[in-house]
C-alpha positions, 0 to 999 in steps of 0.5 A: 500499499505504500504510495498508493491511494487509500480511502479514509475519513477526513479528520481522522488521524492515521499514524502512518498516513505519510506512507500512502495517499489519503482520498478523504471522504466525509464519512463512512457511508461516503467511503463505501459508496466511493469505493463501490463507484471505484470497483464497478468501473473495472468490472 
């Protein structure tokens, strides 16, 4: 995962976020919807 985009929740602290590219979402629901859209593009 190093250097790759990772879905995260805006405002949350991640102790290792310097090792990946944050892709912030407003809440957990928005994160799940965003991940769903990302994966359905490639199916």
